[in-house]
Structure formats: structure tokens, C-alpha cells
C-alpha positions as semicolon CSV with decimal commas, in nm:
position;residue;x (nm);y (nm);z (nm)
1;M;12,164;-27,707;-2,480
2;I;12,093;-28,053;-2,616
3;Y;12,153;-28,136;-2,983
4;Y;11,879;-28,360;-3,125
5;S;12,033;-28,551;-3,415
6;Y;11,890;-28,712;-3,725
7;D;12,012;-29,049;-3,597
8;R;11,801;-29,005;-3,281
9;F;11,506;-28,887;-3,491
10;K;11,523;-29,210;-3,698
11;I;11,491;-29,409;-3,374
12;D;11,219;-29,191;-3,222
13;I;10,974;-29,158;-3,513
14;P;10,890;-29,531;-3,539
15;E;10,837;-29,544;-3,162
16;L;10,615;-29,236;-3,167
17;A;10,425;-29,377;-3,467
18;V;10,344;-29,694;-3,272
19;R;10,211;-29,486;-2,985
20;C;10,006;-29,259;-3,213
21;A;9,861;-29,550;-3,413
22;V;9,623;-29,636;-3,128
23;F;9,445;-29,304;-3,199
24;E;9,386;-29,419;-3,560
25;P;9,432;-29,075;-3,718
26;D;9,323;-29,013;-4,074
27;T;9,492;-28,673;-4,095
28;I;9,814;-28,522;-3,963
29;L;9,831;-28,151;-3,891
30;A;10,191;-28,033;-3,866
31;I;10,257;-27,711;-3,679
32;A;10,499;-27,506;-3,889
33;R;10,787;-27,490;-3,872
34;G;10,894;-27,724;-3,593
35;G;10,637;-27,994;-3,664
36;M;10,690;-28,009;-4,040
37;T;10,979;-28,258;-4,046
38;M;10,809;-28,468;-3,784
39;G;10,472;-28,447;-3,964
40;H;10,622;-28,574;-4,288
41;A;10,804;-28,858;-4,113
42;L;10,495;-28,964;-3,917
43;S;10,277;-28,947;-4,229
44;M;10,514;-29,194;-4,393
45;A;10,540;-29,418;-4,084
46;L;10,161;-29,425;-4,036
47;N;10,082;-29,431;-4,412
48;I;9,864;-29,120;-4,387
49;R;9,853;-28,917;-4,707
50;N;9,639;-28,636;-4,564
51;L;9,919;-28,419;-4,424
52;Q;9,839;-28,052;-4,368
53;S;10,001;-27,763;-4,185
54;L;9,929;-27,440;-4,003
55;R;10,177;-27,181;-3,889
56;C;10,126;-27,115;-3,522
57;E;10,391;-26,898;-3,358
58;S;10,467;-26,813;-3,000
59;Y;10,841;-26,749;-3,036
60;D;11,063;-26,489;-3,202
61;Q;11,402;-26,663;-3,229
62;D;11,448;-26,791;-2,871
63;Q;11,222;-26,533;-2,703
64;Q;10,865;-26,632;-2,620
65;R;10,590;-26,384;-2,705
66;E;10,290;-26,299;-2,489
67;T;10,050;-26,385;-2,771
68;V;10,018;-26,667;-3,024
69;S;9,973;-26,595;-3,396
70;L;9,791;-26,840;-3,626
71;F;9,834;-26,838;-4,006
72;G;9,674;-27,055;-4,273
73;E;9,370;-27,275;-4,329
74;C;9,317;-27,649;-4,350
75;D;9,071;-27,861;-4,545
76;F;8,936;-28,121;-4,304
77;T;8,637;-28,224;-4,520
78;Q;8,777;-28,579;-4,544
79;S;8,894;-28,591;-4,180
80;S;8,745;-28,729;-3,861
81;R;9,056;-28,792;-3,643
82;V;9,338;-28,538;-3,665
83;L;9,679;-28,584;-3,506
84;I;9,839;-28,246;-3,435
85;V;10,219;-28,273;-3,432
86;D;10,490;-28,038;-3,314
87;D;10,853;-28,095;-3,227
88;I;10,821;-27,969;-2,870
89;V;10,551;-27,859;-2,631
90;D;10,744;-27,596;-2,439
91;S;10,510;-27,354;-2,261
92;G;10,207;-27,520;-2,418
93;K;10,078;-27,179;-2,533
94;T;10,064;-27,283;-2,898
95;L;9,844;-27,589;-2,840
96;H;9,646;-27,415;-2,567
97;A;9,550;-27,144;-2,819
98;L;9,513;-27,370;-3,124
99;I;9,300;-27,658;-2,997
100;P;8,995;-27,449;-2,894
101;I;9,002;-27,273;-3,232
102;L;9,010;-27,605;-3,416
103;Q;8,737;-27,756;-3,197
104;E;8,513;-27,456;-3,259
105;R;8,570;-27,459;-3,637
106;Y;8,544;-27,839;-3,668
107;P;8,315;-27,969;-3,389
108;N;8,275;-28,316;-3,547
109;I;8,649;-28,387;-3,558
110;V;8,851;-28,544;-3,279
111;F;9,190;-28,377;-3,226
112;T;9,483;-28,515;-3,033
113;C;9,848;-28,411;-3,005
114;A;10,193;-28,563;-3,037
115;A;10,538;-28,418;-2,975
116;I;10,887;-28,555;-2,952
117;F;10,962;-28,342;-2,646
118;T;10,745;-28,188;-2,378
119;K;10,811;-27,982;-2,069
120;P;10,630;-28,092;-1,754
121;T;10,533;-27,729;-1,684
122;A;10,347;-27,682;-2,016
123;L;9,988;-27,552;-1,999
124;I;9,876;-27,854;-2,199
125;Q;10,040;-28,194;-2,238
126;P;10,032;-28,389;-2,565
127;E;9,862;-28,727;-2,550
128;F;10,169;-28,880;-2,717
129;S;10,526;-28,778;-2,636
130;L;10,867;-28,942;-2,603
131;H;11,102;-28,722;-2,405
132;E;11,090;-28,466;-2,128
133;A;11,266;-28,141;-2,220
134;L;11,487;-28,025;-1,936
135;D;11,709;-27,798;-2,146
136;W;11,692;-27,603;-2,472
137;I;11,666;-27,851;-2,763
138;D;11,866;-27,773;-3,076
139;F;11,696;-27,985;-3,344
140;F;11,899;-28,103;-3,642
141;W;11,656;-27,931;-3,882
142;E;11,720;-27,601;-3,703
143;R;12,098;-27,631;-3,715
144;D;12,214;-27,859;-3,995
145;F;12,054;-27,671;-4,286
146;L;12,146;-27,314;-4,196
147;K;12,335;-27,103;-4,446
148;P;12,702;-27,085;-4,340
149;N;12,686;-26,712;-4,264
150;S;12,388;-26,756;-4,027
151;L;12,570;-26,985;-3,781
């Protein structure tokens, strides 16, 4: 297991923002929960106020499900280029299920993806990523804010 610290996050977000800036997004779509911290940080780094989220789940704790569940709606009426962000593209099931749904609902919008970590075996690779995941990643937002009795 690899612990991903806030100090590393502060280094990575500006670098990822530079990479994502070439896409010129006008909207950031954070995948809840893992992409929420990253989505907020990137929205600040890229000065994008249109930050939205969807809950898209393929895991129960550390066990991957066979199916992906999608919850929520977005308002993309002011959007033309949406950057989808998640902390990690593990199996790729989440993005593989989500992107066709978004493209069908919003055919005039260009979607692209960014993640801090990605596995080379994922079904889909984000256009923007920083690190290859070779082990389980324990993100600071998953560990550092837990109630003491849930550790």
C-alpha cells in the first residue's frame, strides 16, 4: 500500500493543471467521492468556477463490483469542454460506463479525463495523468479525516 500525502498532492495538482490547460476546459466534473478533492483543487488552479459532480461507484470498500452505479445530474447548459476528474483510474470501469452516457446525453460537448493515478491495465486511459498505480493507493483524504473509531 502506498500513502498519498497532502504534501505530494500540493506538488501534483499544479503539474496536472498545466497538462489539463491545453484542453481548455470550461467545466470540471468531479467523480464523487475520489475526484472531489482533486476537482476542487483543479478548479482553483485552472480558475474554473463551473465545478460539478456525479457519484459513480464501482467499489464497495476495497471490493470491486461487477456493475457501475451512477447517481446525480449535471447542468451543462453553459459548458462546451468538460474535464472529468477522478483520483485514480483503476479498472477503468467507471469511466468506461460514464463517458458513453455523457456523450449520448450531451452530444455537443467534448469530454476528456484526468486522474492523478492510472493503472496500465484499465479499460480506458485518461488523457491526462501523472502516476502509474502499481499498488493500492491510500489517499490522504481517505485516511486523514476518518473518525478515530473507524481506523
